[in-house]
N, C-alpha and C positions, 0 to 999 in steps of 0.2 A: 158497043161502039168503041172507037179508039180512046186511049187514055187522054186525060187533059194535058195540055202543053206543059212541059217541064216535069211531068211525072215520070218516074222510072221505077222499075222493079228490081233494083240492085240489092243484093244482100247486104245487111249491116252486121258488124261484129257484135257478139253477145253483150259486151259492156254497154253498147248503145241501148239495147233492150232492157238490161238490168237497171240502168239509170232511169229510164222511162217508167219501169215497174215501181222502183223505189220512190220516185218523186212525183209521179202523176197517178198511176193506177192504184197502188196500194193505199194511199191516203183516201182516195175516193171510195174504195171498197170498205175500208175501216169506218169511214164516216157513215156509210150505209149499213153498218153493223155486220159486215161480212168479214170473213177471214182473209188476210192478205195472201197474195200469190207467193209461192215458193219458187226458188230458182228451177227446181225440177219441173214444176208445172209450166213455167215460162219456156223451158227448152222443149218440153213435150208439145206445147201449143205451137211453137215455132215450126217444129218438124211437121206437125199436122197440117199447118197452113202453107207449107212449102214442099220440100222434096219428098216427103214420105206420105203425102195425102193419098195417092193412088193405092199404095200398099195397105195402109190402115183401113181405108174404106173397103178394099177387097176382102180383108179379113172379116169385117163387120157384116158385109153383104153376103158372104159365103153362107152364113147362118140363116138366110131367108128361105132356103130350100128345105122344107120340112114335110114329114109324113103326116098322116091324119091324126096321129097322137101328139104332134108337136115336136118330135125328135128331129134333129138336124140330119139330113140325108148324107151319108158318107159312102154309100155303095150303090152302084147302078149296074144294070145288065150289060151295058156297053158304053163307050165314050160318047156315042151319038146321043145317049139319053142324059148326059150330064148337062145341067143348065149353064147358060153363058157365064153368069156371075161366078159359078164354081169353077168353070174351066179357066176363067181369068186368073184365079189364084195360082194355077199351075204355070200360066204364061209369065206371071210375076215372080216365079220361083219361091213361092211361099210354102210349097209342098209338092206332092206329086200324086198322080193317079197311077196306082199299081195294079196290074192284072192279077186277078185271083185265080186259084186253081179251078179249072173247069172239068166237069165230068166228061166221059166219053161222048163225043158228038155234040157237046154243048159249047156255046161261045164263052170265052172268058169274060167274067164281069170285071169291073174296076172298083177299087176302094181307095179313098183319099187318105193320105198320110201327111200330117203337118210337118214342116221344117221350122217355121217360125210364125207364131200368132201375135207377136209384139204385145204380149199380155201386160207387161209392166207399163209400157208407154201409153197404151190405150187406157189403162186404169188411171194414169196421171192426167190424161186429157179429160176424162169423164169427171 
């Protein structure tokens, strides 16, 4: 449904989030016996819940296409065989599907090559 009256989704500057983290969230975490959030975790979480959500989730979901031994599938006989969630990573410019060398009379297969997995940021979110 529509957002409540007066609610907006405007971005706030980082110091607003830092103050909330320092004065509201970290005391609650520490009182519960948990480690406080770091600035890096705050920034990673903000990116995940905002502008980078689609890219981070695409990276994570790419790995859902697996063979019977559990290995992530990185090569297919053709682009038509590539699952939607893996194709989406190409559309988001996270990497590219590159044609492999084909034998005589054989169609070229495609193999995935990553440009960016956002490994450090996804680790900070986790």
